[in-house]
N, C-alpha and C positions, 0 to 999 in steps of 0.2 A: 572545686576543692575536694580532696580525697580525705575522708574522715574515717576514724575507727573508734570502736567502743571498747573500753576496758572495764569489764564487770557487767553482768547481764541479769540484773534484777528489774524491778519496776521502772527505775530511771533509765536503764539501758534499753529496755523495750520502748520507752517513750522516745529516746533519741532515734531508734530505728524507724519509728513512725514519722518523726519530724523530718528526717532526711528525705523521705519520700515526697514531702510537700515542698522541698526546696530544689528546683531544677539545677541550681549551680553546685549541688553537693552530691557526692557519690560515696557510698559506704563500702570501704575496703573489706571489713570483717569485724567480727566480735572476738575479743580475747577474754578468756575465762580461766579462773583458778580451778574450776571443776574439770572433770574429764570431758573434753570437747564432744565426744560422741553422745554424751547424755544431755546435751543442750540443743533444743530445737528452737530456731528463731522464727519470728512471725512472718518474715518475708523470704526465708530461704537463704539469707546471706550466710557466707561461710563462717565457721567457728574454729578458732585456733586456741592452742594452749597459751596461757599467759607467759609461760616459761620460754616460748619461742618468739616473743614479740620483737626482739632486737633484729631478727631476720628480716623484718618488714620496715626497717627504719626509712628506707628510701621510697617506700610506697605510700607513706602516710603524711599528709600535710598537717593535720591536727588530730591529736588523740584526746577523746572525751572520756574522762575518768569518772565512772559511775559507782563510787563507793560511798560508804557511810562516813560521816564527819567524826564520829566518836573515836574510832580506831583506824579505819582504812586510810582516809585521805592524808592525815598527818604523816603517814609512812609512805604511801604510794606516790603522791604528787611530786615530792622532791626527787625521788629516785627516777621517775619517768621523765621529769623535766630535763634531766641531763642528756637525754637522747631524743626527745620529741618536743614539738610544740604541744602544749597541753591546756585543757580547760577543766576546772573542777567546780563543784557546788558546795564547797566547805561552808558550813553555816553556824559554827560555834562562834558567835560574835566576839566573845571575850578573848578568844585565842587567834583571831585574824592577824594581829601584828606579828605574832610569833610564827605563824604559818607562812605569812608573806616573806619574812626574812629567810626562812629555810628554803622556800621555793625560789626566791630571787637569786640566792647564791648558786643553787643547782642549775637554774636555767642559763645563767650567764657563763657557766663553766664551759659550755660548748656552743654558745651563740644561739640559744633557743629563746622562745618567748612563752610565757605561761600566764594564764588568767585564772585567778582564784576567786571563790565566793561569787560565782555567777549563778543566776536563778532569779527568784523574785524577792526574797529577803533572806540574806543580803542579795543585792542585785538590782532589779527594777525599782524596788522600794527605796533603795539607797539613793538612786538618782533623783527620785521624787523628793526625798528629804533635802538633798543638796539644792535642787532648783528652788523649792519653796522657801527654804531658809535664806537663800541668797536674795530672793525678791522681797520677802517680808522680813526686814532686818530686826524689827522690834516685835518679837513674838515668841511662840513656843511650838515645839514639834511633838506630835503624838503618833505612835504606831500601834495599831490593834491587829491581831491575827485571829482568824477563825470566824465562825466555828468550823474547824476542819482538822484533818489528820496531818500531823507533822511527821514527815518521813524520818527526819533525823532523830526526833525524840522517840519515835516508835522503835527505831533501830537500836537506840541506846538502851531501851528497856529489854529488848530481845537479847542483848548481850549479857544480861544478868543471869547468873547460874540458877537453873531451875525454871527458867521461862521458856516455854515452848513457842509461844506466839504472843504478839501484843500490838495494840493500836493505841496511839495517844492523841486525844483531841484537845486542841487549844480553844478556849472559849472566852470571848471578850465579856467583860462585865458591862452590862447594858447601861447601868447608871453612870458609869465613868464615860462611856461613849456619848451619852446625852450631854453631860457637863462640857465636854470638849467642843461638841458641835454648837453649843450655845455661845461660844466665843469668850467664855469667862476665864480662860487660861488657868484651869485648876492645876495644882501641884499634886501629882499622883505617884504613888509608889508602884513598883513592879507588881506587888501583890494585889493592889487595888484595881489594876487594869485587866488582869486575866486570871482565870482559873484553869486547871488542867485535869483532864479525866483520862485514866488509863484502864483499858480493858485487857486483861491478862489471862492467857491460858497457861497454867502451871503444869510442870512435869508431875507425873504421879509420885506422890510422897514428898514433894518439895515443901520446904518450910515457907509457907505463905506470909507469915509475919515478918520473916527476914526479907523476903522479896519486896514487900510493901515498904519496909523501912529503907531499903536500899534505893528504891525509886524516889521516895519523898525527900531523901537527904542527898541526892545526887547533885554535885556542884555543876553550875552552868546550865542545868537542865530543869531541875524541879525544886531545889532547895529554897528558892525565893518566891514560890507560888503556893497557894492553897491547892493541894492535889488530892483527888479522890481515886482510889484504886478499886476496881471491880474485878473479881475473879469469875471467869465464865468458861463454858465448855468449848471445845473445838467446833461443835455444831453451831453454837450461838455465834461464834466468831465468823464462820463462813456465811451464816444467814444474815447477820445484822451489820457486819463490818467489812464487807468485801470491797466496797467502793473507797476511793481515796480523794474525797472532795477537800477543798480548802479555800482560802481567800483572806481578805483583810482590808484595812484602811490605813492610808497615810494622811494625816491631817496637820496642817500648819495654820495656826491662828495668829493674827498680828494686827498692828495698828499703823495708820499713816496720818499725816497732817501735822501741823505745827505743834499741836498739843495732844496728838494721838486720838483725835476725836472720831476718826473713821475706823471701823473694825472690818476685818476681812477673814474669810475662811477658805483655804485651799484644801480640797479633798480628792484623793485618788483611791479608787476602789477596785479590787479584784474579786471575782466570784468564779471559782474554778470547779468544774466537774471532776477533773483529774489533776491533782497536784503534780505527780511525776511527769505526766505528758506536757503540762504547761512549762514546768522547769526544764524539761528536755528541749522544748522549742526555744527557750531562751539560750540554752547552752549552744545550740546549733548556730543561732544568730551571732553569739559572741565568738564562736569558732571562726566564723566568716571574718569578723573584725580583726582577730589576731593573726589570721592567715594573711590578710592584706597588710597589716602592720609589719609582719615579719618580712614580707616581700620588699618593704621599704627599708629594711635593715634594723628594725627595732628588736631589742632583746631584753631579757630580764622578766621579772614578775610584774603583772599589772592587775588592777581591779577594774570594775565597771566604771569607776570614776575617771579612768584614764582613756576611755574609749570615745571617739567622736561619733555622734549619732549616724553620720553618713556611712561610716564603716560597717554598721550593723545591717544596712539595707542591701538587698541584691540590686536595687535600682542604681543607675548611674547618677553622678552629680547633676547632670542636665535634667534627667527625669525627676529627681528629687525637687529641684528648683521649680520645675513646671507644675508638679502635681501635689507636692507635700508642703511646700513653703507657704 
C-alpha cells in the first residue's frame, strides 16, 4: 500500500519510522505546510508542499493526517477526505460524533473511506472497553492514562497566546486505581481519577497569570481536572522534558453467577517509551485495514469499532488461523 504523511511533527516522524517496519507499506512522501526545502526527513523520503497534494491523488492509497486535535484535524480531515482515503488520530472524545459526521459526509462525496480517532485512546483502548463490557455485562468500566505526556493536551497548551513551548503530563490518582483493582466498583468523578501537570515556557513578557487561567479553564481539556501549571525555562524543558512517554490502563470489573457471587477483573495495560511512535504504529495498521476495505468497495467514515481484527494484520487469513487463533 502506498502511504503519505500530511504534517511532519513528532507523529509524522513516528509514521515514517513505522512504515519502515511494515514490508507491505511504501511511503510516497511527506506533505507539509512549511517550506518543503526547510524540512529534513529521517529516512530521506521526499517532501512536498501541502498546497500541491491534489497532484498526487492517484499515487496515494491512504493519507495519514498528522495534525493536532484542537484546531488542525477538525478542518483538515473533512477537506482531505473528499479526495483521499484518510486516517487521523482525533482524540477530543467529546467532539468525536461531530467530527465523524463531518468526515462521513466528505468521504462519501467522492467514494472515499476515512478512519478517525485511531491510535491508543481513542483507538486500541476503545476496543478493549467494548470487548470487556460485552463479556462482563454486569460491571463497570474504568480508564486511567499516564503517567505520561499527552500530545493533544500539550498541543492545546502551545496554541495559547504567549506560550512558547509546553508539555502536559496526565497522572493517575493511585488511590483511585487501587480502589478499582480491588473489584469494589467505586463511583469516581473525572477529577478523582486523574490530575494534570503542565510545564510551560512562556514568551518574554507574557502574562503568566492569564496563561495559567486559560489552561485551567480550557473546556474538554483541563476544566474538569485538578491542574498544576509550572513555568520553566527553555533549558529546563530541553533537559527534563525531551522524551514523550505515556501509557495507561483499561479496567473492567464485573460479576457473574446467579447472584453475582463471583467477581472478575479484566485489565489491559500500555507502557510506552514514545507516545507518538506507538500512536503512529497504530495509524499504519489502521491504514492497512481501510485500504483493504476500500478495495472491497466500502466508503464513508469509520472508527476502530468498525474494523475487523484480521484487516489490521499483514498476515493472511490462513496464517492468522494457524498462528494467532
